[in-house]
N, C-alpha and C positions, 0 to 999 in steps of 0.2 A: 541800403540802395532800394529805390522803389523799381518795381517792374515796369514793363511797358504796357501799352493799353490792351493787348491782346492776352498777356498774362499778368494782371494788377496784382502788386504784392509779392511777384516773384523775383528774386534777384537774377542778374545774367547768369551767374554760376548755376543758379537752380534751373534756369530754363535750359541750359547746355545739358544738365544730368538728365532731366525730362525727356528733352528731344533725343538725345543719344541712346538712353535706355530703352525707350519706345521704337527707336529705329531698329535697334540690334533685334529686340523681341519681335517686332513685326516680322522680320525676315525669317527668325527661327520658325515661328509659328506658321508663316505662310507656307514654309518648304514642307511642313508636315502634311498640308493639304493640297498643295498646287499639282502635285504628280499624278493624283488621282485621274485628272483629265487627260494625261497623257498614257494612260495604260494602254488602250488600244492601239494607238501608234506604236508604243513599244513592242507589243505582242507581234506587229508585223515587221518591224525594222530590225530587232534584234532576235526575232524567232523565239521569243519568250513563251515558255508555258504558263498555265494559270497559276500553279505553285510558285514560279519565279516572279510574277507579276505581284502575287500576295506579299512576298518577300521583299519586293521593292518597297512597299509602303510599310510593312512591318519591322524591318531592320531598322529604320530611323526610330519608330516608336519604342522598341526594345532598350536599344543603347541610351535614349534620351531618359526614359523612366528610371534605368537601372543606375544612372550615373547623376541623377539630380542633387541627391543630397551630398554626395562626394564633391560636386561642382560647387555647392554653397560652402561646404567646409574649406575647400581650397580658397575660396575667396576670402573667408575670414582668416585664415592662416597667412597667406601669402600677398593679401592686397586685393580688394575688390576691383580696382580699376585694372590692376596688371592681369588678373584672371579673366576679365571681361574681353579685354584685348586679345589675350591668348585665345580665348574660345572663338572671337571673330575670325582671328587668323586660321584656325584650324578649321573652322565652316568654309571658309574661302577656298582653302586647300583642297578639302572634301568635294566641294562643289565642282571645282575643275576637274578631279578626277571622274566625278559623275557624268560630266559632259563630254568627256573626251572616253568615256566606257565603251570597248568594243564589244562587250558581252554582257549578259544579265549577271553574270557572277561578279564581274568588276562593278557594275552598277550597285549590286546589293551591299558589297564591301565599302564603297564610297558612301552609300546613304548610312550606314552604320557608323562611320566616322564622323559625318555630319551631325548625326544624333549626340555624339560625344561633345562636339562643339556646342551644339544648342544647349547641352546640360549644363555648361558653365554659363552661357549667356542669359537664360531665363531666370534662375533664381537670384543670379548676381544684380541683375537689372532691378528686380524688386527691392532688394537689400539697399542698392544705390539710393534709390528713392526714400526708403525709409529713412535713411542716415540724413539725407540732403533737406528734407522736410519736415519741420515742425509739426505736430498732431493738428492744428488749425489748418494749416496748409496741405497736408498730406492726403486728405480726404478728396480735395479737388484735383490734386496732381494725378492720383490714382484713377479718377474718373477720366481725366484727358489719356492717362497711359492704358486704361481699360478700352477705350473706345478705340484707339489705335491697334491694340493687340487684337481685340474683338474682331476688328474689321478684317484681320489678316485670316481669321478662321473662315468668315462668311464669304470672302471675296476670293478664296482660293480658287474654287471652280471657275469663276469668271476669269480671273488672271491667267490661270493655266490654260482656259480654252482660247484666249486670246493669243497668247504667244505660240501655242501649238498650230493653230490655223494659220496666224500670220507670219511665223518665222519657221521654228523647228523644235522639236521637243528639247533638243540639248540647250536651248536658250533659257528654259526654266532654271537651269543651274548655272550657265555662264552669267546671267544677269546679278548673281550673288556677288561675283568678285569685286566690281567697282563700289558697291554699297558696302561690303563688308570692310573693305580696305579704307574708304572714306570715314565710315564711323570709327574704326579703330584710331586712325591718325587723329580725328578730332577729339577722341577721348583722351589721348596722351596730351593733347595740346591745351583743352579747356576744362578738364575735369582733374583736380588733385588728388593724390592718393590718400586714403583715410588710415586710420588706426588698423593694426592687425593684432591678433590675439597672440599671446605668448605659449598658450597651452599647445602640446604636440597633436599631430594629427592622430584620430581615432582610426588607425589602419583596420583594426579587426571590426569595429562598427561599420567602416565603409565596405569592407568584403561581404559581411552579413547582410547589411542593407541592399547591396547590388544584387547580390545571389537571391535573396529574397524576392525582389521586384521582377529579376529575371524569370525566376521560375512562375511567378504569379501571372505576369504578362504572357509568357509562352503559353501557359495553359489556357488562359482566356483567348488568347489568339486563335489556337489550335483546336479549341473545344467543338466549334460547330462542324469543322471539316471532319476531324478525327472520330467525333462523339465524345459526349461528356463522360460516358462512363468508361470510355478507353483508358488501357493501363498507363500510356504514355502521358494523357492529360490529367487523370488522378494523381499520378506520381509527381507530376510538374507541381501541381497546385497544393498538394499536401507538403512537399518540400519547401515550396515558397512560404506557406504558412509557419512550419516548424523553424526555418531559419529566420522568419520575421520575429517569433517570440524569442528566439535566441538573442537577435538584435535589441530587442525591449530589455531582455535581462542584461545584457552587456553594458547598456546605457545606464542602468541603475548601479551596476557595481563600479564603473568608471566615469563617476559623475563630473570631475574636473574636466576630462579631457574628451567627453561624450559629444557625439555628433548633434544629437537631440538631448540636451539637459533634462533630467527627470522632472525639473519643475514644469516644464512644458505639457508633459504627460497629466499633469495634476490640475490644469486650467480647464474646467468645464466649457467656459465660453469659447476658448481657443478651439476645444474638440468639436464644438458646434459648427464653428467658422470652417473647420476643415471639412466636416461631414457635408455641409452645406455646398462647399466648393466640389467636392466629389460628385454629388447628385446633380448640381446645376451642369457640370461639364457632361455627364453621362447623358443628360437630356438634350444638350445642344449638340454633341458628336452624333448621337444616335440619329437625331433628325436630319442633321447635315449629311450623314453618310447616304440617305435614301433620297433626299430632296431633289438633287441635281438629276439622280438617275430616273426620278419619276417624270421628269420633264421631256427627258430624252427617250423613255420607253413607251411613255403613254400619249405624248406630244407630239414625237418625232422630231424634236429640237435638236439643234448641234450644240456641242458642249459650250461654247461661246452665248448662245441663245439660251440656254439653260441656265447658265451662270447669271446672266442678265434678268432672268425672271425672277431671281432671288434677292434683286435690288432694293425692294422695299423692305426686307429683313435686314439687309447689310445696311442701307443708309440710315435706317433708324437707329441701329447700334452706333454709329458713329457720331449722329447728332445728339442722342439722348444720354449715354454714358457720361460725358463731361459734366453736363447739367445735374444729373445724379449726383456726381462726386461732389459737386458745389453744395448739394443740399444736405449732405451727410451730418455737417456740422449743426445744421438747423434742426432735423428731425430726428436722426439718429440711424444707426446701420439696420437695426431690428425692423423698423417700419419699411425701409427700402427694400431689405431682402424678402421679406413676407410678401408685401404687397406686390413687388416685382415678379416673384416666382408665381403668386397667383395668377397674375395677368398673363405670364407666359404660358401656363397651363390652360387658361381660357382661349388664348389664341391658337394653340395646338388643337385642342377639342374641336374649335370652330372648323379648322382645317381638315380635321379628320371627317366632319360631316360633309364638306364641300367635295372631298375626295370621293366618298361613296355615292354622291350625287353626279359625279363627273360633270361638276359645275366650269362655267368659262373662266379664264384667267382672271377677268376682270373682277371677280367676286372674290379673289384670292388676296388682292392688294391690302385690304384693310386688316384682315386677321394676320397677315404677315407682319404687318406694322405693329399691330398690338403685341405679338409674340416677340419681336425684336425690341420694342419698348421695354417689355417686362424683364426680360434678361438684362437688358442694359441698365436698368436700374439696380438689379441684385448683384450685377458683377464687381463694380467698383465698391460697392458697401461691405460686401464679403471679404475682399481684400484688405479694406480698412479695418474691419473688425479683426483681423487675424494679426495685422502689425501693431494695432493698438493694444493688443494683449502682452507684448513682450517688450523687454527692455532694448535699448539700442544695440547693445552688444549680442544679442540673440536674434536680431532682425535677418542676418544672412540664414540662420538655421532655420527660422520660422518660415522665411519665403523659399527656401529649399523644400521643406516639408509640404508647403502649400502647393508648390508645382508638381512634386511627386504625386501626390493625391489627386491633383487635377488632371494629370497624365493618365493615371489608375483610372480615373472616373471615365476618361474617353475610350478607354480600351473597354471598359466594363460596359459602357453604354452600346458601343458598336456590337460587341458580343452578344449582348442582350436583344437587341433588335433584331440582328441577323438571324437568332435563333428563332425568334417570334416570327420574323417574315417567312423564314422556311417552312414552317408549320401551316401558315395560313395562306400565303401568296406564292409567287414565283414570277417567271420570266416568259411562261409560254404565250401569254397574252396581255394586253392594256388592261383588261378587266381584273386578271388575276393579280397583276402588279399593284393594281389599285388597291384590290381588296386587303394585301398585305401591308401597304403602306398606311393605309388609314388605320390598321390595328398598330403598327408601328408609333403613329403619332399619338394614339390613345396611351400606350406605354410611356413616351416621352413626357405627356402630361402628367402622368402618375408621379414620375421621377421629380417634376418641377413641385408637385404639391407636398410630395414627401420632404423636399428641401424645404418648402415654406414652414413646414411643421417643426422641423429641426430649427429652423431660423428664429422661432418664438424664444429660444434660450438664449439669443444675443441680448447683448446690453441695450437698453433703450436711451432716449436722450438724456434723460435724468442721471441715470446711472453713469453714462459716459462722462458727463459733465462734472459729476461728483469724484470719479476716478481721476480724471484730469487735474482737478483742483488738488486732490490729495498728492499727486505725483509732483505738482508745482511746489506745494508746501514742502514735501520730502526733499526736494532739490535745493529749496533755499535753507532748510535747516542743517 
């Protein structure tokens, strides 16, 4: 069947998979960011301490990162559609608990359960796309998917500010219920269940992976507040590293039912794609963490106005990512990743100069658009590079690993820029904040350049075409 004019070449079934995967992922990613604009309101209405507010954000990230690989494995074992729907329903239930929370303790618990639901939704969404779209179509589908989910990251402050100012903080959670229930119902109605793997679940691997990520993320989150040399932080990071090594060893011993098959560790292109994803996300989240704060602290804007000031960045991502996805088959992932992250770094460096010069907002529009265009080029390309390196049966595992490292990259990026900011800047004056933010932008530009350097190890157009032809010949033989 031919697709409609909006998605030429996509069948109706593919369009449903793409739309529903993007809708669930948008909701899960948006909720990771939208709560940040409600923190001041929560501090007053729930008498929340600074530590409680921090945990309101971090409880979601901790459970999300720790259970991503487990979520991908559950999708492979019990059915991706079934587990995707379960993740949506769990997310909806936890959102209702958050909205009805009478205290910060209840809210933090609800946020942790929300993260569990998101850990099912995100990796399975990518695996559903990988299975529904053949390689020639997959790049374009991932471009659309990246544009929508990336928009959730950058529009979080604007969306949250609008709800908090126009309604109440509870509505940032209540609004999830109709969306999650509608997507779950349509998923059961429109998307058939795919094949499941007969191998048993790797429970030991799931436990080691979850415990390792819990230790690493907990240490990164607490490093700036408790001190990077504190016993608790060093113990947490050390335990995470040791458990991570034990996880890798367990995967080599139990290759048949491994969460991450050993063959994935041997692919240099896959390793490069995963590293690029980590660095890209670290740069993006590091910038995003302070961008909205900059407009509020130095310009005196409201949360809604601060989010609106970031629209040149947001809108560019939404417009460019689908186009970049369509270009992957013509110029290859490597060209888009390297040039996109280079452009992103240039936009961040330009903004750092404007921050130091206290330039008017009108001068920010062009570099914001440049930075957004750059990261929009790289995001779908690196996703395509990762999925192109694995066979269909491994797509769920590769998607889980991709999203795990992306989440870890966000935590690393925020921890890094906060450490830099506290040494150079502060909140005592607009000038002090600007000095810290300018340095943060320089660090984020460096992370993007590092990602571009690693991206040189991805396959170019000729190598990708040769690999695709070889796969086709192998399938026919």
